[in-house]
N, C-alpha and C positions, 0 to 999 in steps of 0.2 A: 399159319398155313400148314405147317408140318407138326403132326403129333405122332411121335414114334410109337406105332403099334407093334412093338417087337421086343425081344429080349436083348437087343443090341443097342448100346448107347454110343459106342465108338467103333470105328472101322480102322483097320491097319492096311495100308497100301504097300505092297511089296515092291512096286516100282520096277527098276531095272536090275538085273543080276550083274555080277562082276565085282572087281576089286574097288577099294576106296579111291585109288588113283584114276581108275576108269570112270568112276562117278564124278570126280572133280573135273575130268575132261568133258564129260557130258554136260555138266553144269555150265562150263564156259561156252560150249557150243550152243546150248539152248538159250543162254543169255544173249549171245551174239545174234542168233537167229531172231529172237524176240525184238531186239533193238532195230535190226534191219527191217523186220516186218512192220513194226510200229512207225518208223520213220518213213518207209516207202509208201505205206497206205495213207499215212497222215499227209504226205506230200501230194498224193492224188486228190484227197479231199480239199486241201487248201487251194490247189490249182483249179479244180472244178468250180469252187466257190468264187475265186478271185478273177479269173480270166473269162471275158465275155465270149471268146471263141469256143469255150467248152460248155457254154450254156445251152445244151441240147439234151433231149431225153436220154440218149445213150450214155453221156457222161454224167448226167444226174443219177442214173441208176448205178453207174460205176462207182460214184462217190459213196453210195449206200452199201455196195458190195464191200468196198474198202473198210467202211465203218464196222461191218459185220466181221470181217477178217480180224480186225484189231480186237474186237470183243471176244472172238473165239479163242485167240491165243491168250488174252488176258484172263479168261475164265479158267483155262486149263493149266497154263505154265506155273502160276503161283503155288500149286500143290506139289511141284517137283523139287524145289530147292532143299526142303527139310530132309527128304530121303536121299538126296545126292551129296549133301555137305556133311551129314552126320552119320555115325555108325548105327544110330537107332532107326527103327522102322517108322516111316511117316504115318502119323495118325490123323484121323479126321472124324469129327462128330457126325452122328447120323443126320442131324439137321443140316449141317454144312454140306454133306453129300447130296441130300435132296435139293438144296438150293443150287449147288453147282450143276447138277443134272438138269434142273428146270431151266436155268439160263442157257446152258449149252444146247439143249434140244430146241428151245424157243428160237434162239438165233439161227440154228441150223434149219429149222422149218421155214423161217422167214427168208433165208438165203435160197432155198430150193424154189420157193414161190417167186422170188425175184429173178432167178435164172430163167424161169418160164416166161415171166413178163418181158425180160430182155430178148428172149427168142421171138416173142410176139412183136416187140418193137422193131427188130430187124426184119421180120416178115413184112410189116407195114411199110418200112422205109424202102425195101427193095421191090416188093410186089405191088405196092400202091403208093408210089412216091408223090404223086400229085395231091393225094389226100393226107399225106403224112402230117403236115403241120396242123391240119384240122383235127385229125384223130388224136394225135399225141401232143395236145396243147399243154400249156403250163398247169392249168387246173386239173386236168386228167392225170398227169404225172404225179402231182402233189397228192391227190387222193389215192392213187394206186400205192404210193409209198407208205402213206398212213395206214392203209388197209393191210398190206402184207406185214408191216411191223406189228400191228395190233393182233392180226390173225395168228401169227407165229406164237405169241405169248399166250393168247387165249386158248389156242388149240392144245397146248401142252399142260394146261392146268389139270384136266381130268387124269391123263396118264401119270402125272407126278403124284396126285392124290391117291390114285389106285395103287401105285407102287408103294407109297408110304403106308397104306392100310394093309399091305401084305404082312405076314408074320415072319420075322427073321429071327431064328433061334441060334444061329451060329453054324460054323465058326465065323468070326468077324474079320476074316482076312480076304482082301481083294487083290488078286494077282494082276494088278494094273497100276498105272501112274496117276490116274484120276478116277472119279466115281463113274465108272462105265456101267450102263444099265444091264448089259448082258452078264457081266460078272456079278453084279449086285443080285440079280434074280436067282443066281445059283445058291444064294444063302437062304432062300425062303424055305419054310417048313409047311407041311400040310399040303392040301390040294389047291394049287393056285393056277391050274392049267387054263381055266376060263379067262382069268384076268390077263395072263400072259398071252393068250390067243388074241384078245381084244387089243392089247398093246401092239402085238405084231401086225394086226390088221390096220391099225391107225398109222403105224410107221410105213407100211406098204402103200396105204392110201396117199400119203404125202409124196413118197418116192415116185410111184407110178402115175399119180394124179397130176404131178408137175412135169414128169418126163414125157407123157403122151402129147400134150400141146407143144412141147419143145420139138419132139420128133416130127409132128405134123407141120410145124412152122418151117423146119429145115427141109422137108420134102418139097414144099412150095418154093423155098429159096433156091434150092439146087436146080429145080426146073426153070426158074426165072433167070438166074445169072447168065446162062449161055445166050439168052435172047437180048441181053443188054448190048446196044449197038457199038459203043466205044470200048476199046481195050482198057483205058484208064478207069472207066466206070465199072467194068467187070473186076478189075484189080482192087478198086476201092471197096466194092461190095464184098469180095472175098476176104479182104484183110479185116474188115469190121466184124465179120462173122467168125473168122478163124480163132480169134482170142476167146470169144464167148464159147465157141464149140469146145475148145481145149479145157476150159473150166467145167463145162458140162460133163465131159468124159472123165476128168479127174474126180469131180465131186460125186457124180452118180456111181461111177465105178467102185470107188472106195466104200461108199455107204451101202451099196447093194451087196458087196462082199461081206460087210459087217453084219447087216441086219436081215438079209434075205437068204444068203448062201448057208446051207446047213453045215458046211464044212468049216465055218468061221469060228468053231469052238476052240480051235488051236490058239492057245493063249499068246504065244510069242508072235504069231502072225497077226493076231488081233492088235497087239501093241504097235506093230509096224504100220498097220493100216490106220490106226488111231493117230499115230504121229503124222501120217500123210494129211489127214483131215484137219488136225488141230495145229500143226506146226508148219509142215512143208507147203501145203496149198496156200495158206495166208501169206507165206513168204514169197511164193511165186506170183501171186496176184498182180503186184505192181509191174513185174517184168512181162508177164503174159499180155497185159492190156495196154502197155505203153510202147514196148520195143518195136511192135509191128504197126503202130498207129502214127502216121505221118503228122497229123495235126497235133497230137499230144507231144510228139518229139519237138515240133516247132515251138510250141508253148514252153516246153522245158528248156530248149536252147535260149529262148528270149529271157527266161527267168534267170538262167545262169549268167547271161551277158549283163543283165541288170544288177545282179549281185556283185559281179566282178567290177562293174563300173562304180557301184556304191562303195566297195571296199577300197578302190584306188583313190577316192577323194580324201 
């Protein structure tokens, strides 16, 4: 898929500045965060698959979100250890950079589409509860999941091929801890403004194309919740939306800063925002979606009791 049309065969990742002791501390922190992220999101996937009480569209989509968060951190974090544990600058082949960029953008695209789908799911559940089971049946949810996974990977093929066909003549240094497209495009030579403009439009299309239905869904939801007769019903509706809305704010806020805001050229702030999207957000996902969800907490307590009973035997 990747045929390096450039004078660069290898890229150097500057990663994080600081002393070697600071790098060792960062490695320990990132390793711990990755393990918590992996265990927490894996736990969500297992519980959604195993417990019948979580066999609903909302939790089905949540399981897919958790899988995407695991993939995101797994794609990004493996490029960090070499630069943190050794005094040498971390290197990456141009082909590996393109592969990492492709998988990261594909998973990110699928996640934005899924966030929009989850907003639509909450809209149907709250605004059309009597038709919810008919509209969001098992077959519909399964096909929706297949479509947004496939769409995410297919959508990013042309942007990656277009990026790969740009001419990169050097220097071969990326001031980042992974193959970030904004930094990579700075290494291009010649007139690539048209290709970069198309790439910008495609990124904007995904961001705003998925944000718009999310906003519309929440407008209807906000208008409907006060009309729910029971206080418990209003509380349940609010709690199921609050977690998703938090993820929307974090996900879209950070990516809009990175890819739309012209002031995002500041490299150090770019790294911090990238850490939010690739490390912090996947870490927060299990806590955001479970701590305010009574049903999930009930399932988790039952699972802990079952494990405790099993260990006592």
